[in-house]
C-alpha positions in Angstrom: -52.5 -28.6 -28.4 -51.9 -25.6 -30.6 -48.7 -23.5 -30.3 -50.4 -20.6 -28.5 -51.8 -22.9 -25.7 -48.5 -24.8 -25.5 -46.6 -21.5 -25.0 -49.0 -20.5 -22.3 -48.6 -23.8 -20.5 -44.8 -23.5 -20.8 -44.9 -19.9 -19.5 -47.0 -21.0 -16.5 -44.6 -23.9 -15.7 -41.7 -21.5 -15.8 -43.4 -19.1 -13.5 -44.0 -21.8 -11.0 -40.4 -22.9 -10.8 -38.8 -22.1 -7.5 -35.8 -19.8 -8.0 -34.2 -19.1 -4.6 -31.4 -16.9 -3.5 -28.7 -19.1 -2.1 -27.2 -17.9 1.2 -23.8 -19.4 2.2 -22.6 -18.9 5.7 -18.8 -19.5 6.2 -16.8 -19.7 9.4 -16.0 -16.0 9.8 -17.3 -14.2 12.8 -20.5 -12.3 12.0 -23.4 -14.8 12.2 -25.8 -12.0 13.0 -25.2 -10.6 9.5 -26.4 -13.9 8.0 -29.4 -14.0 10.3 -30.4 -10.4 9.2 -30.0 -11.3 5.5 -32.0 -14.4 5.9 -34.9 -12.8 7.8 -35.1 -9.9 5.3 -35.1 -12.2 2.2 -37.9 -14.3 3.7 -39.9 -11.3 4.8 -39.6 -10.0 1.2 -41.2 -13.2 0.0 -38.0 -14.5 -1.5 -37.2 -18.2 -1.5 -33.8 -19.2 0.1 -31.5 -22.1 -0.2 -29.2 -22.2 2.9 -25.7 -23.7 3.0 -23.9 -23.6 6.4 -20.2 -24.6 6.3 -18.6 -26.9 8.8 -16.5 -24.1 10.2 -19.5 -21.8 10.6 -21.2 -24.3 12.9 -18.3 -23.7 15.4 -18.8 -19.9 15.0 -22.5 -20.2 15.5 -22.0 -22.2 18.6 -19.5 -19.7 19.9 -21.5 -16.6 19.1 -25.0 -17.9 20.0 -24.4 -20.8 22.4 -26.5 -23.0 20.2 -25.6 -25.8 17.7 -26.7 -26.1 14.1 -27.4 -29.7 13.3 -28.5 -31.4 10.0 -31.1 -33.6 11.7 -32.6 -30.6 13.5 -31.9 -27.8 11.1 -35.4 -26.4 11.2 -35.4 -26.0 15.0 -31.9 -24.7 15.1 -32.6 -22.2 12.2 -35.7 -20.9 14.0 -33.8 -20.3 17.2 -30.9 -18.6 15.3 -33.2 -16.3 13.3 -35.2 -15.4 16.3 -32.1 -14.2 18.2 -31.2 -10.5 18.3 -27.7 -9.4 17.5 -27.3 -8.4 21.2 -28.1 -12.0 22.3 -31.7 -11.4 23.2 -33.6 -14.7 22.6 -36.9 -14.6 20.6 -36.3 -10.9 19.6 -38.0 -11.8 16.3 -41.1 -13.7 15.7 -39.9 -16.5 13.4 -42.2 -19.4 12.6 -41.1 -22.7 11.0 -43.6 -24.8 9.1 -45.1 -28.0 10.5 -42.9 -31.0 10.7 -44.9 -32.9 8.0 -42.9 -31.0 5.4 -39.9 -33.2 6.5 -36.8 -32.1 8.4 -34.3 -34.0 6.2 -31.6 -31.9 4.3 -33.0 -30.7 1.0 -36.5 -30.4 2.4 -38.3 -27.1 2.2 -40.0 -25.2 5.0 -42.0 -22.0 5.2 -40.5 -19.4 7.4 -41.9 -16.1 8.6 -44.9 -14.1 7.3 -43.5 -12.9 4.0 -44.2 -16.1 2.0 -40.6 -17.1 1.4 -39.4 -20.7 1.9 -36.1 -22.0 3.0 -34.3 -25.2 1.9 -31.3 -26.4 3.7 -28.4 -28.3 2.1 -25.5 -29.8 4.1 -22.1 -28.3 3.1 -20.7 -31.8 2.5 -23.3 -32.7 -0.1 -21.6 -32.0 -3.4 -24.4 -33.6 -5.3 -27.0 -31.1 -3.9 -29.1 -29.1 -6.2 -27.0 -25.8 -6.1 -23.9 -27.7 -7.2 -25.2 -27.6 -10.8 -25.6 -24.7 -13.1 -28.9 -26.2 -14.3 -30.4 -25.7 -10.8 -32.6 -22.7 -10.9 -31.3 -19.9 -8.7 -31.3 -16.1 -8.7 -27.9 -15.7 -7.3 -25.9 -16.1 -4.1 -24.8 -14.2 -1.0 -21.9 -15.4 1.1 -22.5 -13.8 4.5 -20.1 -13.6 6.3 -17.2 -14.7 4.1 -14.0 -15.8 5.8 -10.6 -15.3 4.1 -10.4 -19.0 3.6 -13.7 -19.0 1.9 -12.7 -16.0 -0.3 -9.5 -17.9 -1.3 -11.5 -21.1 -2.1 -13.9 -19.2 -4.3 -11.3 -17.1 -6.0 -9.2 -20.2 -6.8 -12.1 -22.4 -7.8 -11.3 -25.0 -5.2 -14.9 -26.2 -4.6 -13.8 -27.9 -1.4 -17.4 -27.9 -0.2 -20.9 -27.1 -1.4 -20.6 -23.4 -0.4 -17.5 -22.9 -2.6 -18.9 -25.1 -5.4 -22.1 -23.1 -5.5 -20.2 -19.8 -5.5 -18.2 -21.1 -8.5 -21.4 -22.2 -10.3 -22.9 -18.7 -9.6 -19.9 -17.0 -11.2 -19.8 -19.3 -14.3 -23.5 -18.9 -14.8 -23.1 -15.1 -14.6 -25.5 -14.8 -11.7 -25.1 -12.2 -9.0 -22.7 -13.1 -6.3 -22.1 -11.0 -3.1 -19.1 -11.8 -0.9 -19.4 -10.1 2.4 -15.8 -10.5 3.7 -15.4 -10.2 7.4 -11.8 -9.8 8.4 -9.4 -7.1 9.5 -6.6 -6.3 8.7 -6.4 -7.8 5.2 -3.1 -9.2 3.9 -1.8 -9.2 0.4 -3.0 -12.7 -0.7 -6.6 -11.9 0.5 -6.6 -8.6 -1.3 -5.5 -10.3 -4.5 -8.2 -12.9 -4.1 -10.8 -10.1 -3.6 -9.6 -8.4 -6.8 -9.9 -11.8 -8.6 -13.5 -12.1 -7.4 -14.3 -8.5 -8.5 -12.8 -9.2 -11.9 -14.9 -12.3 -12.2 -18.1 -10.3 -11.6 -18.7 -10.7 -7.9 -19.6 -7.8 -5.6 -17.0 -7.6 -2.8 -18.8 -6.2 0.2 -16.8 -5.8 3.4 -18.8 -6.1 6.5 -18.3 -2.4 7.4 -21.2 -0.8 9.3 -21.8 2.9 8.7 -22.9 5.4 11.3 -24.7 8.1 9.2 -28.0 6.2 9.5 -28.1 7.1 13.2 -27.6 3.6 14.7 -27.9 3.5 18.4 -28.0 -0.3 18.8 -25.8 -3.2 17.6 -28.7 -4.7 15.7 -28.9 -1.5 13.6 -25.2 -1.7 12.7 -25.7 -5.4 11.7 -28.8 -4.5 9.7 -26.9 -1.8 7.8 -24.5 -4.4 6.4 -27.2 -6.9 5.7 -29.2 -4.1 3.9 -26.2 -3.2 1.7 -25.8 -6.8 0.7 -29.5 -7.0 -0.3 -29.1 -3.6 -2.2 -26.4 -5.3 -4.2 -28.8 -7.9 -5.5 -31.9 -5.6 -5.8 -34.0 -7.1 -3.0 -36.2 -4.5 -1.3 -36.0 -4.1 2.4 -36.4 -1.7 5.3 -33.3 -2.6 7.3 -31.7 0.9 7.5 -32.4 4.6 7.0 -31.0 5.7 3.6 -28.9 8.8 3.1 -31.0 11.7 1.7 -28.3 14.4 1.4 -29.3 16.1 4.6 -26.6 16.6 7.3 -27.6 15.9 10.9 -30.1 13.1 10.2 -27.8 10.6 11.9 -28.4 12.5 15.1 -32.2 12.7 14.5 -32.0 16.3 13.4 -34.0 17.7 10.4 
């Protein structure tokens, strides 16, 4: 095979490599933020690798009334993503691929109509793909990020797959968004956030804005999710952008 044909084959192989955004969900309150980010990524046709921490399973159960289980992650994910921020079940039409793709951790499933796929990795699996810098990924969003998670990432503790993947993302100089969800913030957490900023992460407090004219809790949630996606350059239509015209938040021209 000549060099030109070999280069073409190699280019085609590289183009076919799945390069997901990794979404880490920590134990902070704010699971609707993660659901909005996940839906928007998949609707944009982006592939996603999902890591749900042990603490976040308790938060999910508390905030939604539903568990998130390794053996039933596809079913539980569909129910979670279909739920509105106000608790309305099946507020979104979310379809999970047929079971013949396999439901085991590390399996891939098609979700939604945008063409994106999702792969789930248990937080305790430190040998999972995203634990290595050689694993192809575009970057990572930690939504929401608890103060314990922020500290673990800033200190490089790698106590679970979420923290390890965030550390890998930083060392590989890939985009990392940390959507911290806590108030008030104490000195140690503020110092950890400065450390993350200096390491190249985007520190994005989960702070909804009101200039976009939100009238529903879902719109406030989507604003934060949209800003997280803005930080990594993923297109979306989650909120109305500021255009320099006063009064638009009240529907005025």
